mmCIF file of the C-alpha atoms, coordinates in Angstrom:
data_MODEL
# 
_entry.id   MODEL 
# 
loop_
_atom_site.group_PDB 
_atom_site.id 
_atom_site.type_symbol 
_atom_site.label_atom_id 
_atom_site.label_alt_id 
_atom_site.label_comp_id 
_atom_site.label_asym_id 
_atom_site.label_entity_id 
_atom_site.label_seq_id 
_atom_site.pdbx_PDB_ins_code 
_atom_site.Cartn_x 
_atom_site.Cartn_y 
_atom_site.Cartn_z 
_atom_site.occupancy 
_atom_site.B_iso_or_equiv 
_atom_site.pdbx_formal_charge 
_atom_site.auth_seq_id 
_atom_site.auth_comp_id 
_atom_site.auth_asym_id 
_atom_site.auth_atom_id 
_atom_site.pdbx_PDB_model_num 
ATOM 1  C CA . UNK A 1 1  ? 22.319 -13.710 115.805 1.00 0.00 ? 1  UNK A CA 1 
ATOM 2  C CA . UNK A 1 2  ? 23.034 -16.895 113.457 1.00 0.00 ? 2  UNK A CA 1 
ATOM 3  C CA . UNK A 1 3  ? 26.688 -16.048 113.854 1.00 0.00 ? 3  UNK A CA 1 
ATOM 4  C CA . UNK A 1 4  ? 25.713 -16.267 117.903 1.00 0.00 ? 4  UNK A CA 1 
ATOM 5  C CA . UNK A 1 5  ? 24.267 -19.902 117.417 1.00 0.00 ? 5  UNK A CA 1 
ATOM 6  C CA . UNK A 1 6  ? 27.622 -20.608 114.994 1.00 0.00 ? 6  UNK A CA 1 
ATOM 7  C CA . UNK A 1 7  ? 29.792 -19.866 117.929 1.00 0.00 ? 7  UNK A CA 1 
ATOM 8  C CA . UNK A 1 8  ? 27.917 -21.662 120.261 1.00 0.00 ? 8  UNK A CA 1 
ATOM 9  C CA . UNK A 1 9  ? 27.369 -25.039 118.154 1.00 0.00 ? 9  UNK A CA 1 
ATOM 10 C CA . UNK A 1 10 ? 31.370 -24.755 117.608 1.00 0.00 ? 10 UNK A CA 1 
ATOM 11 C CA . UNK A 1 11 ? 31.713 -24.577 121.510 1.00 0.00 ? 11 UNK A CA 1 
ATOM 12 C CA . UNK A 1 12 ? 29.606 -26.887 122.197 1.00 0.00 ? 12 UNK A CA 1 
ATOM 13 C CA . UNK A 1 13 ? 31.407 -29.297 119.649 1.00 0.00 ? 13 UNK A CA 1 
ATOM 14 C CA . UNK A 1 14 ? 34.819 -28.670 120.810 1.00 0.00 ? 14 UNK A CA 1 
ATOM 15 C CA . UNK A 1 15 ? 33.654 -28.514 125.027 1.00 0.00 ? 15 UNK A CA 1 
ATOM 16 C CA . UNK A 1 16 ? 30.746 -30.988 125.574 1.00 0.00 ? 16 UNK A CA 1 
ATOM 17 C CA . UNK A 1 17 ? 30.483 -35.139 124.559 1.00 0.00 ? 17 UNK A CA 1 
ATOM 18 C CA . UNK A 1 18 ? 28.787 -35.797 121.698 1.00 0.00 ? 18 UNK A CA 1 
ATOM 19 C CA . UNK A 1 19 ? 25.354 -36.815 123.321 1.00 0.00 ? 19 UNK A CA 1 
ATOM 20 C CA . UNK A 1 20 ? 24.612 -33.941 125.539 1.00 0.00 ? 20 UNK A CA 1 
ATOM 21 C CA . UNK A 1 21 ? 25.351 -32.076 122.041 1.00 0.00 ? 21 UNK A CA 1 
ATOM 22 C CA . UNK A 1 22 ? 22.930 -34.126 119.963 1.00 0.00 ? 22 UNK A CA 1 
ATOM 23 C CA . UNK A 1 23 ? 20.101 -33.420 122.955 1.00 0.00 ? 23 UNK A CA 1 
ATOM 24 C CA . UNK A 1 24 ? 20.791 -29.877 123.488 1.00 0.00 ? 24 UNK A CA 1 
ATOM 25 C CA . UNK A 1 25 ? 20.365 -29.332 119.641 1.00 0.00 ? 25 UNK A CA 1 
ATOM 26 C CA . UNK A 1 26 ? 17.290 -32.176 119.075 1.00 0.00 ? 26 UNK A CA 1 
ATOM 27 C CA . UNK A 1 27 ? 15.578 -30.049 122.420 1.00 0.00 ? 27 UNK A CA 1 
ATOM 28 C CA . UNK A 1 28 ? 16.517 -26.655 120.645 1.00 0.00 ? 28 UNK A CA 1 
ATOM 29 C CA . UNK A 1 29 ? 14.968 -27.923 117.557 1.00 0.00 ? 29 UNK A CA 1 
ATOM 30 C CA . UNK A 1 30 ? 11.518 -29.263 118.975 1.00 0.00 ? 30 UNK A CA 1 
ATOM 31 C CA . UNK A 1 31 ? 11.425 -25.810 120.897 1.00 0.00 ? 31 UNK A CA 1 
ATOM 32 C CA . UNK A 1 32 ? 11.861 -23.730 117.689 1.00 0.00 ? 32 UNK A CA 1 
ATOM 33 C CA . UNK A 1 33 ? 9.458  -26.198 114.968 1.00 0.00 ? 33 UNK A CA 1 
ATOM 34 C CA . UNK A 1 34 ? 6.942  -24.728 118.051 1.00 0.00 ? 34 UNK A CA 1 
ATOM 35 C CA . UNK A 1 35 ? 7.719  -21.093 118.048 1.00 0.00 ? 35 UNK A CA 1 
ATOM 36 C CA . UNK A 1 36 ? 8.120  -21.226 114.186 1.00 0.00 ? 36 UNK A CA 1 
ATOM 37 C CA . UNK A 1 37 ? 4.152  -21.272 113.789 1.00 0.00 ? 37 UNK A CA 1 
ATOM 38 C CA . UNK A 1 38 ? 4.094  -17.967 115.367 1.00 0.00 ? 38 UNK A CA 1 
ATOM 39 C CA . UNK A 1 39 ? 7.217  -16.792 114.057 1.00 0.00 ? 39 UNK A CA 1 
ATOM 40 C CA . UNK A 1 40 ? 8.218  -18.194 109.902 1.00 0.00 ? 40 UNK A CA 1 
ATOM 41 C CA . UNK A 1 41 ? 11.644 -16.619 109.924 1.00 0.00 ? 41 UNK A CA 1 
ATOM 42 C CA . UNK A 1 42 ? 12.670 -19.157 112.413 1.00 0.00 ? 42 UNK A CA 1 
ATOM 43 C CA . UNK A 1 43 ? 13.035 -21.702 109.161 1.00 0.00 ? 43 UNK A CA 1 
ATOM 44 C CA . UNK A 1 44 ? 16.378 -20.391 108.901 1.00 0.00 ? 44 UNK A CA 1 
ATOM 45 C CA . UNK A 1 45 ? 17.440 -21.333 112.530 1.00 0.00 ? 45 UNK A CA 1 
ATOM 46 C CA . UNK A 1 46 ? 15.851 -24.698 112.174 1.00 0.00 ? 46 UNK A CA 1 
ATOM 47 C CA . UNK A 1 47 ? 18.001 -25.180 109.098 1.00 0.00 ? 47 UNK A CA 1 
ATOM 48 C CA . UNK A 1 48 ? 21.434 -23.953 110.399 1.00 0.00 ? 48 UNK A CA 1 
ATOM 49 C CA . UNK A 1 49 ? 20.466 -26.615 113.768 1.00 0.00 ? 49 UNK A CA 1 
ATOM 50 C CA . UNK A 1 50 ? 19.723 -29.742 111.299 1.00 0.00 ? 50 UNK A CA 1 
ATOM 51 C CA . UNK A 1 51 ? 23.482 -28.935 109.679 1.00 0.00 ? 51 UNK A CA 1 
ATOM 52 C CA . UNK A 1 52 ? 24.782 -28.449 113.243 1.00 0.00 ? 52 UNK A CA 1 
ATOM 53 C CA . UNK A 1 53 ? 23.297 -32.213 113.593 1.00 0.00 ? 53 UNK A CA 1 
ATOM 54 C CA . UNK A 1 54 ? 24.411 -33.328 110.452 1.00 0.00 ? 54 UNK A CA 1 
ATOM 55 C CA . UNK A 1 55 ? 28.070 -32.257 111.271 1.00 0.00 ? 55 UNK A CA 1 
ATOM 56 C CA . UNK A 1 56 ? 28.058 -33.503 115.217 1.00 0.00 ? 56 UNK A CA 1 
ATOM 57 C CA . UNK A 1 57 ? 26.615 -36.666 113.740 1.00 0.00 ? 57 UNK A CA 1 
ATOM 58 C CA . UNK A 1 58 ? 29.844 -37.096 111.276 1.00 0.00 ? 58 UNK A CA 1 
ATOM 59 C CA . UNK A 1 59 ? 32.123 -36.460 113.801 1.00 0.00 ? 59 UNK A CA 1 
ATOM 60 C CA . UNK A 1 60 ? 30.531 -38.748 116.217 1.00 0.00 ? 60 UNK A CA 1 
ATOM 61 C CA . UNK A 1 61 ? 30.880 -41.248 112.989 1.00 0.00 ? 61 UNK A CA 1 
ATOM 62 C CA . UNK A 1 62 ? 34.785 -40.281 112.904 1.00 0.00 ? 62 UNK A CA 1 
ATOM 63 C CA . UNK A 1 63 ? 35.454 -40.937 116.623 1.00 0.00 ? 63 UNK A CA 1 
ATOM 64 C CA . UNK A 1 64 ? 33.746 -43.881 116.651 1.00 0.00 ? 64 UNK A CA 1 
# 
């Protein structure tokens, strides 16, 4: 599961405009925060999304 998410994030990084990546990650993160209340093990997923968002922001800064 985590490996699939990593691959998806990498594909998104190379195939989508930066703003849409950030929107997708933020939307997904909000959804998973809600789910985390029901499933505490989703904390790992949220952690990965946070790291991906920081990575995307880093790329965005380099591009600008």
